[in-house]
C-alpha positions in Angstrom: 110.1 106.7 117.4 112.4 108.6 115.1 114.9 105.9 115.9 113.0 103.4 114.0 112.4 105.6 110.9 116.1 106.7 111.0 117.1 103.1 111.2 114.9 102.3 108.2 116.4 105.2 106.2 120.0 104.3 107.1 119.4 100.6 106.4 118.2 101.3 102.8 120.5 104.4 102.3 122.0 104.9 98.8 125.8 105.1 99.1 127.7 105.5 95.8 125.2 103.5 94.0 125.1 100.6 96.5 122.4 100.2 99.1 123.7 99.6 102.7 121.5 96.8 104.0 121.3 94.7 107.1 124.6 95.9 108.7 123.2 99.0 110.5 123.4 98.6 114.3 120.2 99.0 116.3 119.6 102.6 117.3 119.6 103.7 120.9 116.3 104.1 122.8 114.5 107.2 121.7 113.6 110.2 123.9 110.6 111.0 121.6 108.2 108.1 121.1 105.3 109.5 119.1 105.5 110.4 115.4 102.9 111.7 113.0 103.7 110.8 109.3 102.1 113.2 106.8 101.9 112.5 103.1 100.2 110.8 100.2 98.2 107.7 101.2 100.0 104.8 99.3 103.5 106.2 99.9 102.9 106.7 103.6 101.6 103.1 103.9 104.7 101.8 102.2 106.9 103.7 104.7 104.7 102.4 107.6 105.0 98.8 106.4 108.7 99.1 105.9 109.1 100.5 109.4 107.0 97.6 110.8 109.1 95.0 108.9 112.4 96.6 109.8 111.4 96.8 113.5 110.4 93.2 113.5 113.1 91.6 111.4 116.1 93.6 112.4 115.3 95.0 115.8 113.4 92.0 117.0 110.4 94.2 118.2 106.8 93.1 118.3 104.6 95.4 116.2 100.8 96.2 116.3 99.5 97.5 113.0 96.0 99.1 112.8 94.4 99.8 109.4 90.8 100.2 108.2 91.4 98.3 105.0 92.9 94.9 104.9 96.4 94.7 103.5 96.2 92.0 100.9 99.8 91.9 99.9 103.0 93.8 100.7 103.8 96.7 98.4 106.3 96.1 95.5 108.7 98.6 97.0 108.8 96.7 100.3 109.2 93.3 98.4 112.2 94.9 96.6 113.7 96.3 99.8 113.3 93.1 101.8 113.2 90.2 99.3 114.1 87.5 101.8 111.7 88.3 104.6 111.3 85.3 106.9 107.9 84.0 108.2 109.3 84.3 111.7 109.8 88.0 111.3 106.2 88.5 110.0 104.9 86.6 113.0 106.1 89.5 115.2 103.7 91.8 113.4 100.0 91.7 114.3 97.5 93.3 111.9 94.2 94.5 113.0 91.4 96.1 110.9 89.0 98.2 113.0 86.3 99.7 110.7 85.3 102.7 112.8 86.8 105.1 115.3 85.0 103.4 118.1 86.4 100.0 117.2 89.9 101.5 117.0 89.5 103.1 120.5 88.4 99.7 121.9 91.2 97.7 120.4 93.9 100.2 121.5 92.4 100.3 125.0 92.4 96.4 124.8 96.2 96.5 124.6 96.3 97.3 128.4 94.4 94.1 129.1 96.3 91.9 126.6 99.5 92.8 128.4 98.3 90.5 131.2 98.2 87.5 128.9 101.0 88.3 126.4 104.5 87.7 127.6 105.8 90.6 125.6 103.6 93.5 124.5 104.2 95.4 121.3 107.1 97.9 121.2 105.7 99.7 118.2 102.1 100.7 117.5 101.2 101.8 114.0 97.9 103.4 112.9 97.5 103.8 109.1 95.4 106.8 108.0 94.1 108.6 111.1 91.8 110.7 108.8 89.9 107.6 107.8 88.9 107.0 111.3 88.1 110.7 112.0 86.2 111.3 108.8 82.7 110.1 108.0 82.1 107.7 105.0 82.0 109.3 101.7 78.4 108.2 101.1 77.2 109.9 104.3 75.3 113.2 103.7 77.5 114.6 106.5 80.7 113.4 104.9 83.8 115.1 106.1 85.1 115.3 109.6 82.8 114.5 112.5 81.2 117.4 114.3 83.4 116.6 117.3 86.5 115.9 115.2 88.8 117.8 117.4 87.6 116.1 120.5 87.8 112.7 118.7 91.4 113.4 117.6 92.3 114.4 121.1 90.7 111.4 122.6 92.4 109.0 120.2 95.8 110.6 120.5 95.6 110.7 124.3 94.6 107.0 124.4 97.5 106.1 122.1 100.0 108.1 124.3 98.6 106.6 127.5 98.8 103.1 126.0 102.4 103.6 124.9 103.4 104.9 128.4 101.6 101.9 130.1 103.3 99.4 127.8 106.6 101.0 128.2 106.4 100.3 131.9 105.4 96.7 131.2 108.3 96.3 128.7 110.8 97.8 131.2 109.8 95.0 133.6 109.7 92.1 131.2 111.9 93.0 128.3 114.0 96.1 128.9 115.8 95.8 125.6 112.4 96.2 123.8 111.4 99.4 125.6 110.0 101.9 125.1 106.8 101.5 123.2 106.7 103.8 120.2 103.7 105.2 118.2 103.7 106.0 114.5 100.4 107.2 112.9 100.0 108.5 109.3 97.6 111.3 108.4 96.8 112.6 104.9 96.9 116.3 105.4 95.6 117.4 102.0 92.1 116.5 100.8 90.3 117.8 97.8 87.2 119.5 99.0 85.1 122.6 98.4 83.7 123.0 101.8 86.6 124.4 103.8 88.3 121.1 104.2 91.8 122.5 104.4 91.0 124.6 107.4 89.4 121.5 109.0 92.6 119.7 108.4 94.5 122.5 110.0 92.4 122.3 113.2 93.0 118.5 113.3 96.8 118.9 112.8 96.9 121.5 115.6 95.3 118.9 117.9 97.5 116.1 116.8 100.6 118.2 117.2 99.9 118.6 120.9 100.3 114.8 121.4 102.7 113.7 118.7 106.2 114.9 119.5 107.6 114.5 115.9 106.1 115.3 112.6 107.6 113.5 109.5 106.4 115.1 106.3 106.6 113.5 102.9 106.7 116.1 100.0 106.9 114.8 96.4 109.4 116.5 94.1 107.7 116.9 90.7 110.6 118.8 89.2 112.2 118.1 85.8 115.4 117.0 87.6 113.6 114.2 89.4 112.1 112.9 86.1 115.4 113.3 84.3 117.1 111.1 86.8 115.0 108.2 85.7 113.0 108.0 88.9 109.4 107.0 89.1 109.0 109.2 92.2 111.2 111.3 94.4 110.2 112.6 97.8 111.6 114.9 100.4 111.2 113.8 104.0 111.3 116.5 106.7 111.4 115.9 110.4 110.1 118.6 112.8 108.5 119.0 116.2 109.5 119.3 119.8 110.8 115.7 119.9 113.4 116.7 117.3 114.3 120.0 119.0 114.9 118.3 122.3 116.9 115.4 121.0 118.6 116.8 117.9 122.2 115.8 117.3 124.6 116.6 114.6 125.4 114.1 111.8 128.9 113.9 113.2 127.6 112.9 116.7 125.0 110.4 115.6 125.0 109.5 112.0 121.5 108.9 110.5 119.6 111.4 112.7 118.8 114.2 110.3 116.1 116.7 109.8 115.8 116.1 106.0 116.1 113.0 103.8 115.2 112.1 100.3 113.4 109.0 99.2 113.8 107.6 95.6 111.4 105.2 94.1 112.7 103.6 90.9 110.8 102.2 88.0 111.0 98.7 89.3 109.6 99.7 92.6 112.7 99.6 94.6 113.2 102.2 97.2 116.3 104.1 98.5 117.0 106.9 100.9 119.6 109.7 101.0 120.5 112.0 104.0 120.4 115.7 103.0 
């Protein structure tokens, strides 16, 4: 899956003040196909949507996007990055809005059956905000993670990986150029709570790390230098995990595959990336 994020970052990479767009060749098939995106909610969603749009419009891949809350409009940052997005590209992205963990499990499992009726299954499955499915509603007297949160996280992760493996086999038979099926899921790793929430998060992340080969962490830079540069926001992006270790290459060998990037969000909402 890092092939898609790396493709996104390279496509909208800042180079001597000019963004390099639309002329980045498609990346080679990845060895690691599952990535966990950690970071602030709205920024993570913008990155997920940018990945979905890039995969559909530039790589010609079908995308399945799961989210609890309906996406009413594309973020301003995405509209700035891709101002001329065609309706045909958007048709390759299917949005689904399961409200609970049980509904999400049913819909992911349903992708096995839909492969019998759909000529080309999705090559990218995105899940926005895993913690929203694993955490009870705020109004619940038992709000926080479910008592069986670790088993729930393991069950969902295993189903996602199994579904990706199954769809990869289908894609290899029907559309080899669209294989394999990748998974990207976001998870907000920091929650303000007075009841040991951080340790609960750590246990969940430990479980997720067993299934997701790559972790992509968004860390906001709140330094004076970032503010002085005239940026609305500046983020450091770090790749880690067994998938990176096993497939890591030098910048010279494969430009665009790097362990660290920077993301700049300007006052007008436009977004650019820089390899570190």
